[in-house]
C-alpha positions, -999 to 999 in steps of 0.1 A, spaced: -20 174 289 -35 139 291 -39 125 326 -40 88 316 -27 66 288 -47 68 256 -67 38 244 -59 21 211 -93 31 198 -89 67 207 -54 68 191 -68 56 158 -94 83 153 -101 99 129 -77 82 104 -93 48 109 -124 60 92 -105 69 60 -106 42 33 -73 55 19 -56 52 53 -69 17 59 -59 6 24 -24 21 29 -18 2 62 -33 -30 48 -11 -28 17 21 -26 37 13 -57 57 0 -76 26 31 -68 7 53 -79 36 35 -113 38 36 -118 1 74 -111 1 78 -136 29 60 -164 12 77 -159 -21 111 -158 -5 115 -196 -8 113 -192 -46 138 -164 -45 113 -141 -62 100 -107 -52 63 -100 -57 67 -79 -88 88 -106 -105 62 -133 -96 34 -112 -110 54 -107 -142 56 -145 -146 19 -149 -137 8 -123 -163 29 -140 -190 14 -173 -182 -20 -159 -191 -12 -135 -219 11 -145 -247 36 -123 -266 33 -92 -245 57 -63 -251 74 -47 -222 54 -15 -223 21 -35 -221 34 -55 -192 45 -23 -175 10 -8 -179 -8 -39 -167 13 -42 -135 17 -5 -128 55 -8 -128 76 21 -142 96 13 -173 129 20 -155 120 -5 -128 106 -33 -150 136 -35 -173 160 -49 -146 133 -72 -134 128 -87 -168 166 -89 -173 170 -109 -140 141 -133 -149 156 -138 -184 190 -146 -168 173 -172 -145 158 -188 -176 122 -180 -168 114 -159 -198 128 -150 -232 126 -120 -255 122 -119 -293 127 -87 -313 96 -70 -326 109 -39 -343 145 -35 -331 133 -14 -301 105 -35 -286 106 -71 -277 79 -98 -272 81 -115 -239 71 -151 -232 77 -178 -206 103 -205 -212 96 -241 -203 114 -234 -170 92 -204 -164 60 -224 -171 72 -250 -145 76 -221 -120 39 -211 -122 24 -239 -100 50 -231 -73 40 -194 -75 3 -203 -73 10 -225 -42 27 -195 -25 -2 -172 -34 -26 -197 -20 -7 -198 13 -5 -160 12 -43 -158 7 -49 -180 37 -26 -158 58 -44 -126 48 -80 -134 39 -90 -168 54 -111 -150 81 -131 -129 55 -163 -143 41 -166 -148 3 -191 -120 2 -167 -95 19 -138 -105 -4 -160 -101 -34 -171 -67 -24 -136 -55 -17 -123 -70 -49 -150 -53 -69 -145 -19 -52 -108 -19 -58 -112 -28 -95 -137 -1 -99 -114 24 -82 -86 15 -106 -108 16 -136 -120 51 -127 -84 64 -123 -65 46 -150 -83 34 -181 -53 12 -190 -65 -14 -165 -101 -15 -178 -94 -44 -202 -74 -64 -178 -100 -88 -165 -85 -117 -184 -51 -113 -167 -47 -138 -139 -29 -113 -116 -61 -92 -115 -79 -121 -97 -54 -117 -68 -69 -96 -41 -35 -88 -26 -24 -74 -60 -54 -52 -61 -49 -39 -26 -12 -31 -32 -17 -15 -66 -48 6 -57 -29 18 -26 1 26 -49 -22 47 -71 -36 66 -42 -3 71 -24 13 85 -55 -13 112 -58 -13 119 -20 25 124 -21 20 151 -48 -9 168 -29 11 170 3 44 181 -13 35 219 -13 31 217 25 66 201 28 50 169 42 49 132 35 19 110 41 36 97 72 43 131 86 8 143 78 -7 112 95 14 119 126 2 155 128 -34 145 125 -29 119 153 -12 144 175 -39 170 168 -65 145 181 -44 133 210 -24 163 224 2 151 249 6 117 233 39 99 240 62 96 210 65 59 215 27 54 216 24 75 184 49 52 167 31 21 178 -3 35 167 10 44 132 32 12 131 63 32 126 96 18 141 112 36 170 142 49 150 119 61 122 94 79 145 123 97 161 134 109 127 99 119 118 94 139 149 127 156 144 116 167 110 84 182 124 104 200 151 127 215 125 96 227 107 83 241 140 51 221 137 53 202 169 63 209 205 81 182 225 80 181 263 104 157 279 91 140 311 115 116 325 121 90 298 90 99 278 84 127 253 49 142 251 39 157 218 16 186 209 12 208 178 26 243 178 4 272 166 19 267 132 11 230 133 -24 237 144 -30 260 115 -14 235 90 -33 205 102 -66 221 90 -51 222 55 -39 186 59 -75 175 69 -89 192 38 -63 174 15 -71 140 31 -108 145 27 -105 157 -9 -82 128 -16 -107 104 0 -135 118 -21 -115 116 -54 -106 80 -50 -135 64 -30 -166 85 -34 -180 59 -58 -181 33 -30 -216 31 -16 -208 14 17 -172 24 26 -175 14 63 -180 -22 52 -148 -22 32 -130 -3 59 -140 -31 83 -126 -57 59 -93 -39 55 -90 -34 93 -97 -72 97 -69 -80 73 -45 -57 92 -55 -73 125 -50 -108 111 -15 -101 98 -5 -82 129 -13 -113 150 9 -135 130 
């Protein structure tokens, strides 16, 4: 058991050195800030990006828009319906099944307001990063997307692809989708797997400290640990008002497989990046900036 409280730095190892982990954590905070700044327009980020794309590309059909933004067809249809109801876009029949989408006059007037919100959002997230670091991060994320999904390779003329926050969130979404599938055979989610790796490297960690280090709310971390207990992957020792966590023998065996999956996942998505630590540092700085707000 640990004889003294763990430091923040120790708690973060070794996940902090994974590009995918940093990207995932940054994406959550970036998305939350973007949602907050767009709230005054009564728009969610995906709806704002739909309008932004249509301001730059004329007469897109819904399938093309879905591919550009990485939004599933079942999810993009209600978004378009709501934007049409608000008078921001219109649809014209192409072949009876597909429709061209274009901004209305009201939608065009909304674009400057969206751009103002995005400018404020950029200041919140990236003002502390140098132009060089932002450029390198932007380029690396675009290259990652192009390697994984050729549908985005001709998207440079789309305004939304010049938004770093969009690239962070979408690249993270790509990576997370694959990671969920890779961990499913183990009966784990990325959050559960991350918790197990953290416990493996900090045996005896308090449940509350684990939640803070992974930025998981108290109620959610309790549910997560309960799930791992049911699977007999963790041991919980109650000491007063605290709960100390360690991996069971079954958990210790499984965490080795988790580490293999995480490393393979990291290689698949980010092996093309020549200096990952520089980008990891930038993503960590974004997280720290948004956590301070």
